C-alpha positions, -999 to +999 in steps of 0.1 A: +141+202-200+123+206-167+090+191-182+110+161-195+125+156-161+090+159-144+077+134-169+103+109-160+099+114-122+061+108-126+067+076-146+091+064-119+066+073-092+039+054-110+061+024-117+073+021-081+039+024-068+031-009-086+066-026-086+078-031-059+055-012-035+022-026-047+035-062-049+049-059-014+015-047-001-002-077-017+025-100-001+022-083+033-016-086+033-014-123+023+011-129+051-011-111+076-041-131+064-026-162+080-037-148+112-072-159+103-059-195+110-048-185+145-018-175+165+003-205+156-003-202+119+006-165+119+037-168+139+049-197+117+043-178+085+060-146+097+088-166+113+100-177+078+115-142+073+138-149+103+154-177+083+172-150+062+205-137+075+198-104+093+222-083+071+206-098+039+171-092+052+180-056+061+194-050+026+163-064+010+141-043+031+158-011+022+163-018-015+129-035-022+106-017+003+119+015+022+137+034-006+110+029-033+083+035-007+099+068+005+103+080-030+068+071-039+054+087-007+073+119-008+069+126-045+033+115-041+027+142-015+042+168-038+018+156-066-012+157-042-006+193-033+002+205-068-021+185-091-057+195-100-085+173-113-087+171-151-125+176-156-121+181-193-105+148-199-120+124-174-155+117-161-169+128-127-163+093-114-126+094-124-121+128-109-135+115-076-110+086-079-083+112-086-092+132-054-094+100-033-061+089-046-045+120-034-063+120+000-055+084+007-019+089-004-014+117+022-031+096+049-010+066+041+022+085+047+010+090+083-004+056+087+026+037+073+051+058+094+031+049+125+028+012+115+066+010+110+072+027+143+049+002+161+064-029+144+098-026+127+113+001+150+100-018+180+116-050+167+149-031+163+146-021+199+142-058+210+105-065+207+092-096+189+069-090+159+044-117+163+007-124+170+007-110+205+022-077+194-005-070+169-032-083+193-020-058+219-020-030+193-056-035+181-069-042+216-074-004+216-106+003+197-092+036+183-061+017+169-083-010+155-103+017+136-071+035+126-057+002+111-090-007+093-091+028+076-053+024+068-058-010+052-087+002+031-068+034+021-039+012+011-059-013-010-078+016-027-046+035-034-030+004-049-060-007-071-068+029-083-031+036-088-029+005-109-057+018-131-038+051-135-005+032-142-021+012-170-034+045-186-002+066-181+020+038-195-002+035-225-013-001-217-051+008-217-056+035-243-092+030-255-123+037-235-133+000-236-099-010-223-101+015-195-136+003-186-123-033-184-094-021-163-118-003-139-137-036-133-104-056-128-090-031-104-122-029-084-121-066-080-085-064-068-096-037-043-124-059-030-102-090-027-073-072-009-097-053+013-115-085+025-081-101+032-067-071+050-097-064+072-102-101+080-066-103+090-067-073+114-100-085+129-083-120+135-061-103+161-091-090+181 
């Protein structure tokens, strides 16, 4: 029975990593990418969220983002410290991806917690989440580097996690299908990484 429960928890963990957490990451990076167009474009894009009633926005954040994210993060840390690479089933490349998935997952727990503290919590304390806030944050070279590493970790974790999701859910079963999925998820990684890094550099 415990194995059945663990199987279900892992399936839920995998699913939430793609829907809604992965979709939100793609949306968040797309929103931030408007900073490439300048301060006015970014503030206008992010200001759209303020059109929602505060109580509804808060409910949406908890249901769609925070609760799924916390489950995925905490259970992911448990997996990271208990799982071992399956050298008998997967190639050396896939085992490297396995290890990087666990490493980036643990790092992202720290990065996301810090990012939420610098933005959402500061907003709750009265600050305005806008272009100038992010510009002030990344004016520190250390924080700029920290954010770039965080963005690349997030885009890798999502793209590689999507590959694992397709395998674990039986969507890509054959070696050929998994090879195609590797190409597709690598493209997703490149696109999201370029968007994310370009966005954060736009604040400098």
